[in-house]
ZAZAVEX-203459 format. One line per 2 residues: number of its first residue (from 1); their letters; for each residue x, y, z of N, C-alpha, C. Coordinates in Angstrom, 1 decimal, always signed. Example, Ala and Ser with C-alpha at 12.3 -4.5 7.8 and 13.67 -1.06 7.14 Angstrom:
residues 2
1> AS> +13.2/-5.7/+7.8/+12.3/-4.5/+7.8/+13.2/-3.3/+7.8; +12.8/-2.2/+7.1/+13.7/-1.1/+7.1/+12.9/+0.0/+7.9
END
This chain:
residues 97
1> MV> -33.7/+12.8/-7.9/-34.8/+11.9/-7.2/-34.4/+12.3/-5.8; -33.3/+13.3/-5.0/-33.4/+13.3/-4.0/-34.8/+14.5/-2.8
3> WK> -35.1/+15.0/-4.4/-36.8/+16.0/-3.9/-37.2/+14.7/-3.4; -37.4/+13.2/-4.0/-38.2/+12.7/-3.4/-38.3/+12.3/-1.5
5> LG> -37.0/+12.4/-1.1/-36.6/+11.9/+0.1/-36.7/+12.9/+1.0; -37.0/+14.2/+0.5/-37.1/+15.7/+1.0/-35.9/+16.9/+1.5
7> VK> -35.1/+15.8/+1.0/-33.6/+16.8/+0.7/-33.5/+17.8/-0.1; -33.4/+19.1/+0.2/-33.0/+19.9/-0.9/-31.8/+19.4/-1.9
9> EN> -31.8/+19.5/-3.0/-30.7/+19.7/-3.9/-29.6/+20.2/-4.1; -29.9/+21.1/-3.3/-28.5/+22.1/-2.8/-28.1/+22.2/-1.9
11> RT> -28.7/+21.6/-1.6/-27.8/+21.0/+0.5/-27.2/+19.5/+0.2; -27.3/+18.4/-1.4/-26.7/+17.8/-1.5/-25.0/+17.6/-2.1
13> TV> -24.6/+16.5/-2.7/-23.2/+16.3/-3.3/-23.0/+14.8/-3.6; -23.0/+14.8/-4.8/-23.1/+13.5/-5.2/-21.5/+13.4/-5.8
15> IY> -20.9/+12.2/-4.7/-19.5/+11.5/-4.9/-20.0/+10.3/-5.6; -18.9/+10.3/-6.3/-18.8/+9.0/-7.8/-17.6/+8.2/-6.9
17> PG> -18.0/+7.4/-6.6/-16.9/+5.7/-6.2/-15.9/+5.6/-7.0; -14.5/+5.2/-6.8/-13.8/+5.2/-8.3/-12.6/+5.4/-8.2
19> LT> -11.2/+5.0/-8.8/-10.4/+5.8/-9.1/-11.0/+6.1/-10.3; -9.7/+7.7/-10.5/-9.5/+8.0/-11.8/-8.6/+6.6/-12.8
21> HG> -8.7/+6.7/-14.4/-7.6/+6.0/-15.0/-6.2/+7.0/-14.5; -5.9/+7.9/-14.5/-4.9/+9.2/-14.1/-4.0/+8.9/-13.0
23> FI> -4.9/+8.1/-12.0/-4.6/+7.6/-11.0/-4.1/+6.4/-10.9; -4.8/+5.6/-11.6/-3.9/+4.3/-11.9/-2.5/+4.3/-12.7
25> EK> -2.8/+5.5/-13.6/-1.8/+5.3/-14.4/-0.3/+5.2/-13.6; -0.5/+6.7/-12.4/+0.3/+7.3/-11.7/+0.6/+6.1/-10.4
27> AK> +0.0/+5.5/-10.4/+0.6/+4.2/-9.0/+1.2/+3.5/-9.8; +1.0/+2.8/-11.0/+2.0/+2.1/-11.8/+3.2/+2.4/-12.1
29> KT> +3.2/+4.1/-12.5/+4.8/+4.0/-12.4/+5.4/+4.3/-11.3; +4.4/+5.1/-9.7/+5.1/+4.8/-8.9/+5.2/+3.7/-7.9
31> AN> +5.2/+2.5/-8.1/+4.8/+1.0/-7.4/+5.7/+1.0/-6.9; +6.2/+0.7/-5.4/+7.3/+0.4/-4.8/+7.3/-0.5/-5.0
33> KT> +8.7/-1.1/-5.7/+9.0/-2.7/-6.1/+9.3/-3.1/-4.7; +9.9/-2.6/-4.2/+11.3/-3.3/-2.7/+9.8/-3.9/-1.4
35> LR> +8.8/-3.2/-1.6/+7.7/-3.9/-1.0/+7.2/-5.2/-0.9; +7.0/-5.6/-2.8/+6.6/-7.2/-3.1/+7.8/-7.3/-2.7
37> QE> +9.1/-7.1/-2.8/+10.6/-7.7/-1.9/+10.5/-8.0/-1.0; +10.4/-7.3/+0.1/+10.0/-6.7/+1.6/+9.7/-8.3/+2.1
39> LG> +8.0/-8.0/+1.0/+7.2/-9.0/+1.4/+6.9/-10.7/+0.8; +8.3/-10.7/-0.1/+8.4/-12.9/-0.4/+7.5/-12.5/-1.3
41> LD> +6.5/-12.1/-2.1/+5.8/-11.4/-3.3/+6.5/-11.9/-4.9; +7.6/-11.0/-4.8/+8.5/-11.1/-5.7/+7.8/-11.6/-6.8
43> NK> +8.0/-12.9/-7.6/+7.7/-13.8/-7.5/+6.3/-14.4/-7.3; +5.2/-14.0/-7.2/+4.2/-15.0/-6.5/+3.1/-14.1/-7.5
45> KV> +1.9/-15.0/-7.5/+1.0/-14.9/-8.1/-0.4/-14.0/-6.6; -0.9/-12.9/-6.4/-1.5/-12.6/-5.3/-3.1/-12.3/-5.5
47> LF> -3.7/-13.4/-4.8/-5.3/-13.0/-4.4/-5.6/-12.5/-3.3; -6.1/-11.2/-3.8/-6.3/-9.9/-2.4/-7.9/-9.8/-2.4
49> TL> -8.8/-10.2/-0.9/-9.3/-9.6/-0.4/-9.6/-8.9/+0.7; -10.4/-7.8/+0.8/-10.5/-7.0/+2.0/-12.1/-6.6/+2.0
51> GR> -12.4/-7.0/+3.2/-13.5/-6.3/+3.6/-13.6/-6.9/+5.5; -15.4/-6.5/+5.4/-15.5/-7.1/+6.8/-15.0/-8.8/+7.2
53> LV> -15.2/-9.3/+7.7/-14.7/-10.7/+7.8/-16.6/-11.5/+8.3; -17.1/-11.7/+7.9/-18.5/-12.5/+7.4/-18.7/-13.3/+7.3
55> ER> -19.8/-14.7/+8.3/-19.0/-16.1/+7.1/-20.6/-15.6/+5.8; -21.1/-14.1/+5.8/-22.0/-14.4/+4.3/-21.4/-13.9/+2.9
57> KG> -19.9/-13.4/+3.4/-19.4/-13.7/+2.0/-17.9/-13.9/+1.1; -17.9/-15.6/+1.7/-17.5/-16.2/+1.6/-16.4/-16.8/+1.5
59> VD> -15.6/-15.9/+2.1/-14.1/-16.1/+2.4/-13.5/-17.4/+2.7; -14.5/-18.8/+3.7/-13.8/-19.7/+3.8/-14.0/-20.4/+2.5
61> NL> -15.1/-20.5/+0.8/-14.5/-20.7/+0.7/-13.9/-20.7/-0.1; -13.3/-18.9/-0.3/-12.2/-18.5/-1.3/-11.1/-19.3/-0.8
63> IR> -10.8/-20.1/+0.5/-9.5/-20.3/+1.1/-9.9/-22.0/+1.0; -10.6/-22.3/+0.9/-10.7/-23.9/+0.8/-10.9/-24.0/-0.9
65> AL> -11.0/-23.4/-1.2/-10.7/-22.7/-3.1/-9.3/-23.1/-3.6; -8.5/-22.3/-2.7/-7.1/-22.7/-3.0/-6.4/-23.4/-3.4
67> VY> -6.2/-24.6/-2.1/-6.1/-25.9/-2.8/-5.8/-26.5/-4.2; -7.4/-25.8/-5.0/-7.6/-26.5/-5.8/-7.2/-25.3/-7.5
69> IK> -6.9/-24.1/-6.5/-6.6/-22.7/-7.3/-5.0/-22.9/-8.0; -4.1/-23.5/-6.4/-2.5/-24.1/-6.4/-2.1/-24.8/-7.4
71> KK> -2.7/-26.1/-8.0/-2.5/-26.9/-9.0/-2.7/-26.2/-10.0; -3.7/-25.4/-10.5/-3.2/-24.7/-11.7/-2.3/-23.3/-11.7
73> IP> -1.7/-22.2/-10.7/-0.6/-21.5/-10.4/-0.6/-21.7/-9.1; +0.7/-22.4/-9.7/+1.1/-23.0/-7.8/+1.9/-21.8/-7.0
75> NV> +2.2/-20.1/-8.1/+3.2/-19.7/-7.1/+2.3/-18.7/-6.3; +0.9/-18.7/-6.7/-0.7/-17.9/-6.1/-0.3/-17.9/-4.6
77> IL> -0.9/-16.9/-3.7/-1.2/-16.2/-2.2/-2.3/-16.0/-2.1; -2.5/-15.9/-1.5/-4.7/-15.4/-0.8/-3.6/-14.4/+0.4
79> IV> -4.4/-13.2/+0.2/-4.4/-12.3/+1.1/-5.2/-11.9/+1.8; -5.9/-11.8/+3.3/-7.1/-11.9/+3.4/-6.9/-10.1/+3.9
81> AG> -7.5/-9.1/+4.1/-7.4/-7.9/+4.8/-8.8/-8.1/+5.4; -9.1/-7.2/+6.9/-9.9/-6.7/+7.1/-10.6/-7.6/+8.5
83> DG> -11.5/-7.3/+9.0/-12.2/-7.4/+10.5/-13.2/-8.1/+10.4; -13.8/-9.3/+11.8/-14.9/-9.0/+11.6/-15.3/-10.3/+12.5
85> PY> -16.7/-10.9/+12.8/-17.1/-11.7/+13.9/-15.9/-12.8/+13.4; -16.7/-13.0/+11.8/-16.1/-14.7/+11.4/-13.9/-15.0/+11.7
87> RR> -13.4/-13.9/+12.0/-12.0/-13.8/+11.5/-11.6/-15.0/+11.9; -11.6/-15.0/+13.6/-10.9/-16.3/+13.8/-11.6/-17.9/+13.6
89> KL> -12.3/-18.4/+13.1/-13.1/-19.1/+12.3/-12.0/-19.2/+10.7; -12.0/-18.4/+9.8/-11.2/-18.0/+9.0/-10.0/-18.4/+9.7
91> EE> -9.0/-17.9/+10.7/-7.9/-17.9/+11.3/-7.6/-19.5/+11.2; -8.3/-20.2/+11.4/-8.7/-21.4/+12.4/-8.4/-22.9/+10.6
93> LA> -9.0/-22.5/+9.6/-9.4/-22.7/+8.6/-8.1/-22.8/+8.0; -7.8/-21.8/+8.2/-6.6/-21.4/+6.5/-5.3/-21.9/+7.5
95> DR> -5.9/-22.1/+9.1/-4.2/-22.8/+9.6/-4.5/-24.5/+9.4; -5.2/-24.9/+9.3/-5.8/-26.4/+8.6/-5.3/-26.5/+7.3
97> K> -5.3/-25.9/+6.6/-5.5/-26.2/+5.1/-3.8/-25.5/+4.4
END
């Protein structure tokens, strides 16, 4: 496939995304429980999203849906990480909810 782009195969490297099973298992064993305590997440279910904050990604819908999610899972919290042009609007929406 690389040759179709005019790039010599010996000048390319394939890097596979994702985490290995071994990495995940090691992370489970070494998880820092004090961080959850420090953040007040001990008894919380965490819904986490990370990405560029742009309108098309629908984080605003997730913030709105949290009201309904909390009816089924009262101890859930949403953490949104990232930055982008939609950040201020998302913060304003979260403040209203």
